[in-house]
C-alpha positions as CSV (number, residue, x, y, z in Angstrom):
1,G,30.4,59.8,-19.1
2,P,26.7,57.1,-19.6
3,K,25.7,56.1,-16.4
4,L,26.3,52.3,-16.0
5,P,23.2,50.2,-14.7
6,K,23.2,48.9,-11.5
7,R,24.2,45.5,-11.0
8,I,21.0,43.7,-10.1
9,K,21.5,41.3,-6.8
10,P,19.7,37.8,-7.0
11,M,16.8,37.6,-5.3
12,S,16.8,37.4,-1.8
13,K,15.0,35.1,-0.1
14,K,12.2,36.0,1.9
15,Q,13.5,35.1,5.4
16,L,10.7,33.4,7.1
17,S,10.4,32.0,11.5
18,A,9.8,28.4,11.6
19,A,5.9,28.6,12.9
20,Q,5.4,31.3,9.2
21,G,7.2,28.3,7.2
22,L,4.9,25.7,8.7
23,E,1.7,28.3,8.1
24,A,3.0,28.4,4.2
25,A,3.5,24.9,3.9
26,C,-0.3,24.1,5.6
27,I,-1.6,27.1,2.9
28,L,0.1,25.0,-0.5
29,F,-1.6,21.9,1.1
30,Q,-5.2,23.7,1.2
31,I,-5.1,25.5,-1.9
32,N,-4.2,22.4,-3.8
33,S,-6.9,20.5,-2.2
34,K,-10.2,22.3,-1.9
35,T,-13.0,19.5,-2.9
36,A,-14.6,21.7,-6.1
37,D,-11.0,22.4,-7.6
38,I,-10.5,18.9,-7.2
39,I,-13.6,18.0,-9.2
40,N,-13.3,21.1,-11.6
41,M,-9.5,19.5,-12.5
42,A,-10.8,15.3,-12.9
43,S,-13.6,17.1,-15.2
44,G,-11.0,19.5,-17.1
45,A,-8.7,16.5,-17.7
46,Q,-11.9,14.2,-18.9
47,M,-11.1,12.0,-16.4
48,P,-14.0,9.0,-16.3
49,E,-17.3,10.2,-15.1
50,E,-17.5,7.7,-12.5
51,Y,-15.5,10.1,-10.5
52,L,-17.3,13.3,-10.9
53,S,-19.6,12.6,-8.1
54,G,-21.3,10.5,-5.4
55,P,-18.8,8.3,-3.7
56,G,-16.1,8.0,-6.6
57,A,-15.7,11.4,-6.6
58,E,-14.7,11.2,-2.7
59,M,-12.4,8.4,-3.9
60,F,-10.8,10.7,-6.4
61,C,-10.4,13.7,-3.9
62,A,-9.0,11.7,-1.1
63,E,-6.3,10.0,-3.4
64,W,-5.7,13.4,-4.9
65,R,-4.7,14.7,-1.6
66,A,-2.6,12.3,-0.6
67,F,-0.5,13.1,-3.1
68,V,-0.6,17.1,-2.7
69,H,-0.1,16.5,0.8
70,A,3.0,14.1,-0.1
71,V,4.4,16.7,-2.4
72,V,4.4,19.6,-0.2
73,T,5.9,17.0,2.8
74,A,8.8,16.3,-0.1
75,A,9.3,20.4,-1.2
76,V,9.2,21.0,3.0
77,M,11.4,18.3,3.8
78,Q,14.3,19.8,1.0
79,H,13.5,23.7,1.9
80,A,12.6,23.5,5.5
81,P,14.8,22.9,8.8
82,N,13.6,19.2,10.5
83,T,11.5,20.9,13.4
84,V,9.2,22.7,10.8
85,F,9.0,19.4,8.4
86,L,7.9,17.3,11.3
87,A,5.3,20.1,12.6
88,Y,4.3,20.2,9.4
89,L,3.6,16.0,9.3
90,R,2.2,16.6,12.9
91,Q,-0.7,18.4,10.9
92,T,-1.7,15.8,8.8
93,G,-5.0,15.1,10.3
94,N,-6.4,18.9,10.7
95,L,-5.6,19.6,7.2
96,L,-7.5,16.6,5.9
97,A,-10.4,17.2,8.8
98,V,-10.3,20.4,7.3
99,A,-10.0,19.5,3.5
100,S,-12.1,16.9,3.1
101,G,-14.8,16.8,6.7
102,Q,-13.8,13.1,6.8
103,F,-11.7,13.3,10.1
104,D,-14.0,15.8,12.0
105,S,-15.6,13.5,14.4
106,T,-15.4,13.0,17.9
107,D,-14.9,9.9,17.4
108,E,-11.4,9.3,18.3
109,K,-10.4,6.2,17.4
110,A,-12.2,6.6,14.1
111,V,-9.9,9.4,13.0
112,N,-7.2,7.9,14.0
113,A,-7.8,5.0,12.1
114,A,-8.4,7.0,9.0
115,L,-5.3,9.0,9.2
116,N,-3.3,6.1,9.7
117,A,-5.4,4.6,6.5
118,F,-3.8,7.4,4.8
119,V,-0.5,8.1,5.6
120,D,0.2,3.9,5.6
121,G,-1.7,4.1,2.5
122,P,-1.5,6.4,-0.1
123,F,0.5,8.6,0.9
124,A,3.7,6.4,1.9
125,Q,3.4,5.4,-1.7
126,Y,3.7,8.9,-3.4
127,M,6.3,9.6,-1.1
128,P,9.3,7.8,-2.1
129,L,8.8,8.3,-5.8
130,L,8.8,12.4,-4.5
131,A,11.7,12.2,-2.4
132,Q,14.0,10.6,-5.1
133,E,12.4,12.8,-7.9
134,Q,10.7,10.2,-9.6
135,Q,7.5,12.7,-9.5
136,A,7.2,11.3,-13.5
137,Q,5.7,8.4,-12.2
138,C,2.7,9.4,-9.9
139,P,0.2,9.6,-12.8
140,D,0.6,6.3,-13.1
141,L,0.5,5.0,-9.4
142,F,-2.8,7.5,-9.4
143,C,-4.3,5.3,-11.9
144,Q,-3.5,2.4,-11.0
145,R,-4.7,3.0,-6.8
146,L,-8.0,4.4,-8.5
147,A,-9.0,2.0,-10.6
148,V,-8.1,-0.8,-8.0
149,Q,-10.3,1.1,-5.5
150,A,-13.4,2.2,-7.9
151,A,-13.3,-2.0,-8.9
152,N,-13.4,-2.7,-4.9
153,L,-16.2,-0.3,-4.5
154,R,-18.0,-1.5,-7.8
155,G,-16.9,-4.9,-9.1
156,Q,-15.8,-3.3,-12.0
157,A,-13.4,-0.2,-12.7
158,S,-13.1,2.3,-15.9
159,P,-9.3,3.4,-15.5
160,P,-8.7,6.9,-17.3
161,D,-7.4,6.6,-20.7
162,D,-4.2,7.3,-21.9
163,H,-5.5,11.1,-23.0
164,S,-7.0,11.6,-20.0
165,K,-3.8,10.4,-17.9
166,A,-1.5,13.0,-19.9
167,R,-3.4,15.5,-18.8
168,L,-3.7,14.5,-15.2
169,A,0.1,14.1,-15.2
170,A,0.5,17.6,-16.8
171,I,-1.3,19.1,-14.1
172,M,0.5,16.6,-11.8
173,A,3.8,18.5,-12.6
174,M,2.3,22.0,-12.1
175,V,1.2,21.6,-8.4
176,I,5.0,19.7,-8.2
177,S,6.5,22.7,-9.4
178,A,4.3,25.5,-8.4
179,V,5.0,24.0,-4.3
180,W,8.7,23.6,-5.0
181,D,9.1,26.8,-6.4
182,K,7.4,28.5,-3.6
183,L,9.2,27.3,-1.0
184,E,12.2,27.8,-2.7
185,Q,11.5,31.5,-2.2
186,Y,12.2,31.5,1.6
187,E,14.5,30.9,4.1
188,I,12.5,29.0,6.6
189,Q,14.4,29.6,10.1
190,P,14.8,26.5,12.4
191,D,13.2,27.4,16.0
C-alpha cells in the first residue's frame, strides 16, 4: 500500500548553555542598536530632521538603545534562567559602550553616573511596559521622552507627527517580535 508520510515532530528547541544564552542576548542587542542603522530607521520612519544628525540623533539613538535593551531584557526574563537574566543585566555598561562609544571612558565615576542615569531613566520606563505585555504603549512613551529631551536641548521640539509615530510603532513591534521569536527557539540551561 502507499507509504504514509512520517509524522512531523514538533521542532525541538536548540539547547544552549548559560554562556551561549547570554551571548545570544548580547548579539540581539547589538544587531538592533548600531548607530547607522538607527539613523536610517529614523529617516525611513520620517522622524523630524532634528533627530537625524548632531545632538538630536545622539539622543534618538540613546533612547532607541534603551528601548532595545528593555526588549531583550524582558525576553531573557521570560525565556532564560535567572542566572542568565542577571548576567545580561551586568553586561549593560559593556553593551552601551560598544554601541555608542559613550561609556568608554577611563573615568569610572562618569561611567557609573551615565549608566545609572540610563538604567533609572529610560530603561526603567520601558521595562514595566514590556514585562506586562503593554508594549503597544512603547511608541507613545518613546515620542514623549524624545520631545521632552529635545525641548531641554533646544528650548523647543518638533514632536514626531502621527504618520512618523505609526511607522515607528510598526518598527518597534517588529523588533519586539524578532527578539522574542529568536529567544523562544532556544532552551537556555541554568549554569
